[in-house]
N, C-alpha and C positions, 0 to 999 in steps of 0.2 A: 774374899769377903762373903758372908752368908747371903747378902742380897744378890751379888753377881752369880754365885753358885745356883741360887734359886732360878734366876732368869735363864741361865744356860740350860738348866734341867728342863724348864718349860719349853725352850726353843727346840731341844732335842726331841721332846715328846711330839711337838708339832711337826717336826721334820719326818719322824717315823710315821705319823698318821697320814701325812700328805703322800709319803712314798708308798704306803700300803694302798691308799686310795688310787694312786696313779697306776699301780701294778694290777689292780683288780680289773681283769678283762671282762668281767660279767656285766659291767656298767655299759649300757649302750651309749654311743656317741649321740649328740644332739642331731635330730633329723632336720634336713632343710625344708623350708616351706615349699609346698607344691607349686609347680609352675602355673601361672594364670591361664585360665581357660577362656578362649575367644569364642563368643557366641555370634552366630549370624541369624538375623531375623529376616526370613524370606517373605512372610506375609505382612502386608501393611493394612492399617485400619484408618479409613479417612471418613470424617464427618461430611454429611451432605451440606451443600451451601445453604439450604433452607430446611427447617424442621418438617418432619412428616405430619405431625399433629401438634397442636398447642392446646393445653388445658389451662384454665384460669383466665382471669381478665387480662386483656392486652391493651396496647395503646389505641387500638381501633375500637372506640366505644360503640360503634355501630354494630360490631360483631357480638357485643354482649360478653358474657363470661361469668365465671365464679371466682370471688376472692378466695385465695388459698391461705390457710392459717396452720402453719407447722405441719406440713406434709412430711411424714417420716418413712413411709413405705408405699409401694405400689406394685401392681402386677398387670400384665397384659393377658387378656382372656383370649380364648380360641376364636371368638368372632371379631377380634380387633378392638374391642372396648377396653377401657382402662379402669381399674379400681384402685383408689388411694385411701390411706388413712389420714384423718385430720385430727390432730391433737387439740386444735383450737375449738372445734365443735364436738369432739368425742364421737365421731361418726365415720362411716364409710361413704366415699363419694364415687358414684358410678358415672363415668363419662362414656359417650358413644364413640364410634370410630372417627368422628370429625372433631372431637374434643369438647363437644357441648355436654353440659351437665344433664344427665338423664334422671338420676334419683339420688337422694341422700338417705342413708339407712343408719339409724342409731342416734343416741343422745346421751347426755351425762346421767349416770345413775348406777344402780346395782341390780336391776332386774334384767330379764331376758331382752337382748337387743340393746342394752345400755352398757356404757363403758365408763370406767373411772380414769384410766390413762391408757388409751388405745395406742399401740406401738407398731406392730407389724402385721402384714397380711400376706398369706401365701396361697397359691393356687394348688388345689389337690387334683388328682388324676381325673375325677369325674366333673371337673369344672366347678366344684364346690370351693369355698374359701375357708381357710383357717385363720382366725384373728386372735392375736395375743394381746391381752389386756394386762399390762404389768401392774396396774394399780390394784386390781382385785385378784391378781395371779390366776386369771381365768382364761381358758381357751374356748372360743365359740366357733362352731362349725356352721357355716351358712350355705344353704343348698343353692343350686342354680336359679331357683325362683326367688332368691334373696330373702329367704325366711330362715330363722334359727332352727337348725336340725338337732343340735345337742350342745351342751356346755359341760365343762368339768373344770375343777380347780386343781392346780398343780401344787403338790406338796413334795417335800424331800423324800426320796426313796427310803424304805424302811431297812436300811443297811448301814446306818452309822453316819449319815450326812446331817448330823446335829449342828445347828448354827449356820446352815446354808439356806439360801433363798433362790427361787428360780428367777433368772434375769432375762433370758431370751429363749425363743423356741424356733426351730427350723424344721422344715418338712423334708423327709426322705421318702423313698418309694413306698415303704410299708410301715414306717415308724416316724415318730417325732423325736428330734434330737433336742434335748433340753440342756441349757447351760445353767449351772448353779454356781453362785458366788457366795463367799463367806460374808457373814454380817460383821462389819468392822467393830461394832461395840462388843463382840464376843471374842475378839482376838486378844492375845496377851499384850501388855504394855511394851513400849519401846519400838525398835525397828521390827516391822513385821512384813511378811510377804503373803499376799492373798493367794488362795488356792481356788482354782476353778475345777468343778466336777462336771463331767458329762454323763448323761444317762439317756436311755432310749425308752420310749413308751409307744404303745400302739396308737392308732388314730382315735381310739375311744378313751385314751387316758389311762389304760391299764397295762399290765405286764411290764412294770417298771424294772429296769436293770441298769446298774451302773457300768459305765465303760472304763473310767479311770479318773484320776485327779492330776492336775497339772499346775505348775507354778504360774503366777500372774504378776500383778503390780506389787512393788514394794512401797511402803509408806511408814510414817512415824505417827 
């Protein structure tokens, strides 16, 4: 029958293809998964039974203290004092080595020493502070006397990072590492994947150069 002849022909073709594929020794066999690696942790890290220092208000009202409002970042200074960012007050909180509030620097606004959305603080080599204000995309350098030394606004490097915005800043030895993220309203419709770009700047905000671009979150 024509139908049976056609089916037999298809079957023979499939047999020939399978035979040729099976005889092709250039195809590597599937590789087994590597054996699991066993790790031994020799160092242990144990918390002390009592904290070394407490900042903020405690249950002991006689001690006093400062109410904390959205602390996002903090650093330990060379003299044992602590500096923290407060999003609730848009300021830096300086605590001494005992945890008592020593000074509050900054307030909401756009002028020098003012912040729109203070995010992180990093300690520089000379005990100055680098403060990242994501609301105004501005970096403020505060000297050891707690005065504004300089400020500069971060923009995308002039090498094709169109549609990117600075989202975070980190301090390296001689540079600032800036994380740039894509603006979602400029991405194509449908399933998209964010791209994160990394760039280096000097501590004065100049000499910008891109490191590379890397995949990030997926979203619709």
